[in-house]
Kinemage of the C-alpha trace (Angstrom):
@kinemage 1
@onewidth
@group {chain A} dominant
@subgroup {mainchain}
@vectorlist {calphas} color= white
{ca unk a 1} P 35.697 24.708 -7.380
{ca unk a 2} L 36.623 26.815 -4.108
{ca unk a 3} L 33.717 27.745 -1.595
{ca unk a 4} L 33.668 31.451 -0.586
{ca unk a 5} L 32.647 32.630 2.953
{ca unk a 6} L 31.305 36.546 3.128
{ca unk a 7} L 30.806 37.140 6.700
{ca unk a 8} L 28.237 38.990 7.979
{ca unk a 9} L 27.784 42.727 9.694
{ca unk a 10} L 25.286 42.429 11.096
{ca unk a 11} L 22.880 38.977 12.823
{ca unk a 12} L 19.156 38.857 13.169
{ca unk a 13} L 17.547 38.064 16.615
{ca unk a 14} L 17.058 33.879 16.068
{ca unk a 15} L 12.842 33.346 17.298
{ca unk a 16} L 11.889 31.525 20.515
{ca unk a 17} L 12.173 27.612 19.638
{ca unk a 18} L 8.673 27.301 21.345
{ca unk a 19} L 6.852 30.207 19.307
{ca unk a 20} L 8.073 28.722 15.508
{ca unk a 21} L 5.470 28.687 12.994
{ca unk a 22} L 6.464 26.946 9.611
{ca unk a 23} L 8.270 28.882 6.616
{ca unk a 24} L 8.576 32.845 7.818
{ca unk a 25} L 11.596 32.924 9.482
{ca unk a 26} L 14.962 32.637 8.045
{ca unk a 27} L 18.822 32.615 8.954
{ca unk a 28} L 21.981 34.718 8.731
{ca unk a 29} L 23.157 33.279 5.800
{ca unk a 30} L 22.318 31.895 2.258
{ca unk a 31} L 24.314 29.838 -0.507
{ca unk a 32} L 24.613 30.691 -4.041
{ca unk a 33} L 26.044 29.416 -7.370
{ca unk a 34} L 25.329 30.601 -10.734
{ca unk a 35} L 25.656 28.785 -14.395
{ca unk a 36} L 26.566 29.599 -17.185
{ca unk a 37} L 27.614 27.746 -21.112
{ca unk a 38} L 30.758 28.949 -20.482
{ca unk a 39} L 32.010 28.328 -17.077
{ca unk a 40} L 29.480 25.376 -15.876
{ca unk a 41} L 28.132 25.886 -12.394
{ca unk a 42} L 30.585 28.187 -10.875
{ca unk a 43} L 31.161 30.723 -8.266
{ca unk a 44} L 30.248 28.823 -4.826
{ca unk a 45} L 29.431 31.345 -1.862
{ca unk a 46} L 27.954 31.504 1.462
{ca unk a 47} L 26.866 35.213 2.020
{ca unk a 48} L 24.704 37.212 4.112
{ca unk a 49} L 20.758 36.086 3.610
{ca unk a 50} L 19.876 39.108 0.714
{ca unk a 51} L 17.412 39.827 -2.085
{ca unk a 52} L 18.155 38.365 -5.276
{ca unk a 53} L 17.940 40.924 -7.607
{ca unk a 54} L 15.696 40.274 -11.192
{ca unk a 55} L 15.373 42.350 -14.024
{ca unk a 56} L 11.549 41.940 -14.792
{ca unk a 57} L 11.979 39.458 -17.456
{ca unk a 58} L 13.896 36.980 -16.138
{ca unk a 59} L 12.387 33.571 -17.212
{ca unk a 60} L 11.609 31.842 -14.245
{ca unk a 61} L 8.874 35.008 -13.703
{ca unk a 62} L 6.904 34.422 -16.911
{ca unk a 63} L 7.528 30.440 -18.222
{ca unk a 64} L 8.478 29.196 -14.344
{ca unk a 65} L 11.767 27.255 -15.132
{ca unk a 66} L 12.875 26.247 -11.857
{ca unk a 67} L 12.834 23.662 -9.276
{ca unk a 68} L 12.799 22.895 -5.480
{ca unk a 69} L 14.028 20.814 -2.723
{ca unk a 70} L 12.996 20.166 0.833
{ca unk a 71} L 14.452 18.782 3.355
{ca unk a 72} L 15.205 19.355 7.200
{ca unk a 73} L 18.651 19.406 9.932
{ca unk a 74} L 17.468 17.967 12.986
{ca unk a 75} L 19.002 18.747 16.508
{ca unk a 76} L 19.826 15.777 18.902
{ca unk a 77} L 19.346 15.016 22.628
{ca unk a 78} L 23.475 15.102 22.264
{ca unk a 79} L 22.966 18.515 20.722
{ca unk a 80} L 25.268 17.190 17.490
{ca unk a 81} L 23.044 18.476 14.201
{ca unk a 82} L 22.413 16.058 11.460
{ca unk a 83} L 20.525 15.439 8.429
{ca unk a 84} L 18.050 12.738 6.836
{ca unk a 85} L 18.494 11.472 3.330
{ca unk a 86} L 19.876 14.461 1.517
{ca unk a 87} L 21.504 12.908 -0.857
{ca unk a 88} L 18.354 11.615 -1.879
{ca unk a 89} L 16.979 15.106 -2.293
{ca unk a 90} L 19.591 16.100 -4.272
{ca unk a 91} L 19.208 13.344 -6.487
{ca unk a 92} L 15.393 13.741 -6.771
{ca unk a 93} L 16.666 17.392 -7.461
{ca unk a 94} L 18.450 16.325 -10.855
{ca unk a 95} L 15.991 14.239 -12.042
{ca unk a 96} L 13.292 17.280 -11.662
{ca unk a 97} L 16.148 19.609 -13.169
{ca unk a 98} L 16.254 16.904 -16.117
{ca unk a 99} L 12.754 17.451 -16.768
{ca unk a 100} L 12.843 21.408 -16.637
{ca unk a 101} L 15.583 21.432 -19.074
{ca unk a 102} L 17.715 22.377 -16.497
{ca unk a 103} L 21.765 21.897 -15.863
{ca unk a 104} L 22.214 19.497 -13.476
{ca unk a 105} L 24.269 20.334 -10.021
{ca unk a 106} L 27.095 18.119 -8.587
{ca unk a 107} L 25.170 16.281 -6.069
{ca unk a 108} L 28.656 15.572 -3.799
{ca unk a 109} L 29.226 19.233 -3.979
{ca unk a 110} L 26.530 21.088 -2.946
{ca unk a 111} L 25.553 18.572 -0.118
{ca unk a 112} L 29.691 19.775 1.100
{ca unk a 113} L 28.140 22.949 1.080
{ca unk a 114} L 24.740 22.750 2.596
{ca unk a 115} L 27.262 21.304 5.337
{ca unk a 116} L 29.131 24.130 5.360
{ca unk a 117} L 26.416 26.264 5.817
{ca unk a 118} L 24.652 24.197 8.113
{ca unk a 119} L 28.193 24.347 10.432
{ca unk a 120} L 28.127 28.284 10.276
{ca unk a 121} L 24.643 28.651 11.132
{ca unk a 122} L 24.031 25.650 13.629
{ca unk a 123} L 23.295 27.918 16.467
{ca unk a 124} L 19.889 28.729 14.141
{ca unk a 125} L 19.495 24.988 14.821
{ca unk a 126} L 16.217 24.143 16.724
{ca unk a 127} L 16.087 22.389 20.308
{ca unk a 128} L 12.808 22.557 21.727
{ca unk a 129} L 10.817 19.310 21.055
{ca unk a 130} L 8.959 18.967 16.851
{ca unk a 131} L 11.136 20.893 15.644
{ca unk a 132} L 14.241 21.690 13.146
{ca unk a 133} L 15.350 23.375 10.933
{ca unk a 134} L 13.851 23.753 7.024
{ca unk a 135} L 16.129 23.663 4.185
{ca unk a 136} L 14.948 24.796 0.762
{ca unk a 137} L 17.373 24.281 -2.366
{ca unk a 138} L 16.235 25.816 -5.662
{ca unk a 139} L 17.376 26.817 -8.944
{ca unk a 140} L 16.232 29.376 -10.798
{ca unk a 141} L 16.004 30.267 -14.827
{ca unk a 142} L 17.690 33.355 -14.792
{ca unk a 143} L 18.125 35.368 -18.784
{ca unk a 144} L 16.523 38.345 -18.775
{ca unk a 145} L 14.571 37.235 -22.106
{ca unk a 146} L 11.095 36.798 -23.020
{ca unk a 147} L 10.328 33.792 -25.806
{ca unk a 148} L 9.446 30.260 -24.723
{ca unk a 149} L 12.927 28.256 -24.909
{ca unk a 150} L 15.318 26.811 -21.819
{ca unk a 151} L 17.521 29.424 -20.037
{ca unk a 152} L 21.400 29.400 -20.592
{ca unk a 153} L 21.589 31.309 -16.827
{ca unk a 154} L 20.686 29.798 -13.792
{ca unk a 155} L 21.078 30.868 -9.971
{ca unk a 156} L 21.132 27.957 -7.357
{ca unk a 157} L 20.522 28.773 -4.292
{ca unk a 158} L 19.946 27.331 -0.597
{ca unk a 159} L 17.899 29.253 2.087
{ca unk a 160} L 16.918 27.895 5.891
{ca unk a 161} L 14.184 28.469 8.015
{ca unk a 162} L 13.872 27.211 11.870
{ca unk a 163} L 10.490 25.358 11.998
{ca unk a 164} L 7.950 24.422 13.924
{ca unk a 165} L 4.843 21.946 13.849
{ca unk a 166} L 3.550 22.007 9.528
{ca unk a 167} L -0.073 21.637 10.125
{ca unk a 168} L -1.984 24.053 13.521
{ca unk a 169} L -3.431 19.882 14.137
{ca unk a 170} L -0.022 19.177 15.073
{ca unk a 171} L 0.189 15.164 14.813
{ca unk a 172} L -3.979 14.819 15.128
{ca unk a 173} L -6.024 13.800 12.434
{ca unk a 174} L -6.393 16.247 9.409
{ca unk a 175} L -9.294 16.337 7.365
{ca unk a 176} L -9.368 16.031 3.231
{ca unk a 177} L -11.583 16.744 0.734
{ca unk a 178} L -11.476 15.058 -2.815
{ca unk a 179} L -11.745 17.369 -5.314
{ca unk a 180} L -13.963 16.225 -8.526
{ca unk a 181} L -13.695 19.498 -10.995
{ca unk a 182} L -9.442 19.989 -10.788
{ca unk a 183} L -6.290 18.236 -11.568
{ca unk a 184} L -2.561 18.503 -10.553
{ca unk a 185} L -1.106 16.775 -12.938
{ca unk a 186} L -0.927 14.442 -15.790
{ca unk a 187} L 1.217 11.448 -17.126
{ca unk a 188} L 4.083 12.456 -19.825
{ca unk a 189} L 4.215 15.836 -17.684
{ca unk a 190} L 6.084 17.155 -15.325
{ca unk a 191} L 3.976 15.990 -11.878
{ca unk a 192} L 7.023 14.035 -11.009
{ca unk a 193} L 9.378 16.971 -10.415
{ca unk a 194} L 9.336 19.156 -7.479
{ca unk a 195} L 8.460 22.963 -9.905
{ca unk a 196} L 6.650 25.645 -8.757
{ca unk a 197} L 4.104 25.477 -11.383
{ca unk a 198} L 2.855 21.989 -9.600
{ca unk a 199} L 2.525 23.941 -6.607
{ca unk a 200} L 0.495 27.115 -8.354
{ca unk a 201} L -1.623 24.324 -9.982
{ca unk a 202} L -2.949 23.220 -6.359
{ca unk a 203} L -3.518 26.369 -5.162
{ca unk a 204} L -7.715 26.961 -6.293
{ca unk a 205} L -8.278 23.685 -5.065
{ca unk a 206} L -6.146 23.866 -1.771
{ca unk a 207} L -8.430 27.427 -1.272
{ca unk a 208} L -12.211 25.955 -1.873
{ca unk a 209} L -11.065 22.849 0.040
{ca unk a 210} L -9.888 25.406 3.020
{ca unk a 211} L -13.257 26.964 2.408
{ca unk a 212} L -15.089 23.556 3.553
{ca unk a 213} L -13.148 23.385 6.442
{ca unk a 214} L -10.310 21.027 5.309
{ca unk a 215} L -7.238 20.747 5.331
{ca unk a 216} L -5.545 19.170 2.246
{ca unk a 217} L -6.811 18.364 -1.105
{ca unk a 218} L -6.650 14.454 -2.250
{ca unk a 219} L -6.120 14.359 -6.226
{ca unk a 220} L -7.772 12.129 -8.350
{ca unk a 221} L -5.606 11.307 -11.441
{ca unk a 222} L -6.140 13.698 -14.644
{ca unk a 223} L -7.226 10.974 -16.897
{ca unk a 224} L -9.913 9.025 -15.688
{ca unk a 225} L -10.319 11.252 -12.198
{ca unk a 226} L -10.837 8.091 -10.812
{ca unk a 227} L -6.972 6.813 -9.227
{ca unk a 228} L -6.162 8.749 -6.468
{ca unk a 229} L -2.731 10.659 -6.630
{ca unk a 230} L -1.029 12.302 -4.039
{ca unk a 231} L -2.324 15.754 -1.527
{ca unk a 232} L -1.426 19.039 -2.318
{ca unk a 233} L 1.884 18.151 0.325
{ca unk a 234} L 2.299 14.957 1.011
{ca unk a 235} L 1.923 10.763 -0.270
{ca unk a 236} L -0.825 9.227 0.754
{ca unk a 237} L -1.503 6.067 2.339
{ca unk a 238} L -4.517 3.266 2.639
{ca unk a 239} L -4.049 0.784 5.783
{ca unk a 240} L -6.713 -1.995 4.287
{ca unk a 241} L -7.260 -4.920 6.493
{ca unk a 242} L -3.998 -4.970 7.675
{ca unk a 243} L -2.359 -4.075 4.053
{ca unk a 244} L -0.538 -0.723 3.554
{ca unk a 245} L -1.826 0.669 0.150
{ca unk a 246} L 0.084 3.589 -1.793
{ca unk a 247} L -0.564 4.977 -5.322
{ca unk a 248} L 1.951 3.330 -7.279
{ca unk a 249} L 4.252 6.178 -8.954
{ca unk a 250} L 3.868 6.749 -12.449
{ca unk a 251} L 5.227 10.351 -13.725
{ca unk a 252} L 2.353 12.248 -12.320
{ca unk a 253} L 3.291 11.744 -8.483
{ca unk a 254} L 6.045 13.040 -6.810
{ca unk a 255} L 8.516 10.236 -5.524
{ca unk a 256} L 8.245 11.708 -2.008
{ca unk a 257} L 11.509 10.418 0.279
{ca unk a 258} L 9.696 9.985 3.456
{ca unk a 259} L 7.347 7.862 1.023
{ca unk a 260} L 9.893 5.754 0.539
{ca unk a 261} L 10.822 5.758 3.826
{ca unk a 262} L 7.762 4.254 4.789
{ca unk a 263} L 7.588 1.981 2.605
{ca unk a 264} L 11.147 0.644 3.798
{ca unk a 265} L 10.549 0.682 7.606
{ca unk a 266} L 6.761 -1.090 6.565
{ca unk a 267} L 9.228 -3.799 4.511
{ca unk a 268} L 11.390 -4.797 7.719
{ca unk a 269} L 8.611 -4.818 9.788
{ca unk a 270} L 7.070 -7.629 7.559
{ca unk a 271} L 4.153 -5.603 7.060
{ca unk a 272} L 2.378 -6.485 3.711
{ca unk a 273} L 2.982 -3.207 1.146
{ca unk a 274} L 1.076 -2.837 -2.316
{ca unk a 275} L 2.130 0.278 -4.562
{ca unk a 276} L -0.034 0.318 -6.791
{ca unk a 277} L -3.446 1.961 -8.176
{ca unk a 278} L -6.611 2.158 -5.546
{ca unk a 279} L -9.806 4.425 -6.774
{ca unk a 280} L -11.368 6.832 -4.249
{ca unk a 281} L -14.631 4.044 -5.379
{ca unk a 282} L -12.181 0.843 -3.710
{ca unk a 283} L -11.280 3.735 -0.650
{ca unk a 284} L -15.573 4.030 -0.084
{ca unk a 285} L -16.041 0.182 -0.690
{ca unk a 286} L -13.566 -0.791 1.811
{ca unk a 287} L -14.875 1.589 4.005
{ca unk a 288} L -18.211 0.920 3.912
{ca unk a 289} L -16.974 -3.113 4.271
{ca unk a 290} L -15.179 -1.852 7.702
{ca unk a 291} L -11.924 -2.942 6.199
{ca unk a 292} L -9.905 0.055 5.835
{ca unk a 293} L -8.424 0.985 9.275
{ca unk a 294} L -6.167 3.940 8.499
{ca unk a 295} L -5.211 6.769 6.062
{ca unk a 296} L -2.289 8.881 6.443
{ca unk a 297} L -0.073 11.362 4.442
{ca unk a 298} L 3.876 11.367 4.543
{ca unk a 299} L 6.241 14.396 3.895
{ca unk a 300} L 9.140 16.050 4.898
{ca unk a 301} L 7.063 18.789 6.173
{ca unk a 302} L 4.483 16.904 8.340
{ca unk a 303} L 6.434 13.890 8.573
{ca unk a 304} L 3.217 11.838 9.264
{ca unk a 305} L 0.238 13.108 9.157
{ca unk a 306} L -2.862 10.935 10.247
{ca unk a 307} L -6.440 11.509 8.151
{ca unk a 308} L -9.314 11.796 10.466
{ca unk a 309} L -12.308 12.665 7.623
{ca unk a 310} L -12.531 12.730 3.858
{ca unk a 311} L -15.315 14.378 1.426
{ca unk a 312} L -16.661 13.321 -1.980
{ca unk a 313} L -18.986 14.996 -3.366
{ca unk a 314} L -21.965 14.393 -0.738
{ca unk a 315} L -20.558 11.357 0.643
{ca unk a 316} L -18.406 11.613 4.593
{ca unk a 317} L -16.511 8.822 5.808
{ca unk a 318} L -14.631 9.234 9.303
{ca unk a 319} L -11.464 6.681 9.250
{ca unk a 320} L -11.916 4.249 11.888
{ca unk a 321} L -12.391 6.370 15.209
{ca unk a 322} L -11.210 9.791 13.919
{ca unk a 323} L -7.802 9.401 16.403
{ca unk a 324} L -4.459 8.595 15.084
{ca unk a 325} L -3.933 5.024 14.220
{ca unk a 326} L -1.976 2.347 15.067
{ca unk a 327} L 0.578 2.020 12.513
{ca unk a 328} L 0.552 5.926 11.393
{ca unk a 329} L 1.595 6.238 15.237
{ca unk a 330} L 4.444 3.611 14.579
{ca unk a 331} L 5.688 5.274 11.502
{ca unk a 332} L 5.469 9.121 13.107
{ca unk a 333} L 7.369 7.768 16.484
{ca unk a 334} L 9.870 5.319 14.226
{ca unk a 335} L 10.915 8.164 11.716
{ca unk a 336} L 10.725 10.877 14.090
{ca unk a 337} L 13.740 9.358 16.680
{ca unk a 338} L 15.548 8.361 13.566
{ca unk a 339} L 15.926 11.822 12.479
{ca unk a 340} L 16.197 12.872 15.935
{ca unk a 341} L 19.326 10.706 16.800
{ca unk a 342} L 16.726 8.422 19.742
{ca unk a 343} L 16.680 5.264 17.127
{ca unk a 344} L 19.360 3.634 15.427
{ca unk a 345} L 19.504 4.321 12.338
{ca unk a 346} L 18.596 1.266 10.180
{ca unk a 347} L 19.411 1.890 6.165
{ca unk a 348} L 22.324 4.516 6.128
{ca unk a 349} L 19.982 7.575 6.189
{ca unk a 350} L 21.296 10.145 8.962
{ca unk a 351} L 24.150 12.346 7.298
{ca unk a 352} L 25.992 13.805 10.714
{ca unk a 353} L 26.740 17.674 9.872
């Protein structure tokens, strides 16, 4: 396929790097590509950022058949731009696509297209500490049809957004609320897919958490409602008596790329790691016994997010001293140093643009 590029006639004013929020500003260009049964994926193009015209019956609007990814481009101290594990993002996108009956993309081709888009938009990659260019690849079903079946046509697009910190707290402990009345996903469904419906399912409990003064929801499993799965926007880790423990992937947990990076680094450093079932009652018990050293989340948006407080029913626990723990701090510094090119890449994770 040949990538076509359409030049913009007008350009946006770039925001001040020091005033960036998350997900509110978008760049001048986007990538688009279409699918139909006759041509497969075709007509790849970089063109000015614009609205997508949709029929009111477009299937994504009614049946939620869509998948997306989230990754970032980083500006190094030398001024170059690089990506962190982008091939893993497109590999995961294809896994999500399979679960949603969406045709798979050519991972190498779309990565090349992304690099061309970033080359055109390189001046949009912010350089202030802690900032980056957020990248959102998405596939949506585009048939104008009311009926429950897989769409025959799709749109794949990539949009870019310069961002600051995901949490207003920055790299400081967040407060987590454990919901006992709602579940996000169950094994055998699409919980491991990055699909819009999973996030819609999290909104109500998230609003309840915010009303109680908490940043995120900690989800329990959808069957026994006892075993910890993940937080709304990140995977979760516990440091118990020096061991790093995280819920095992079971089909209802998103296989986070930052999660995988944390586990890989821990093994390189000789830290004992366990991927297993862990119940909320076990967390409360090890806290009471003084063995709960730290809790932190991991994800593309925040990288590492320390947890300072957890509320479960009437029980409220403060994790450690309520401040950033030693292990969370170490992982955060190492991952961000790799992403920004300050530390040697230990596992061929960096992809230069």
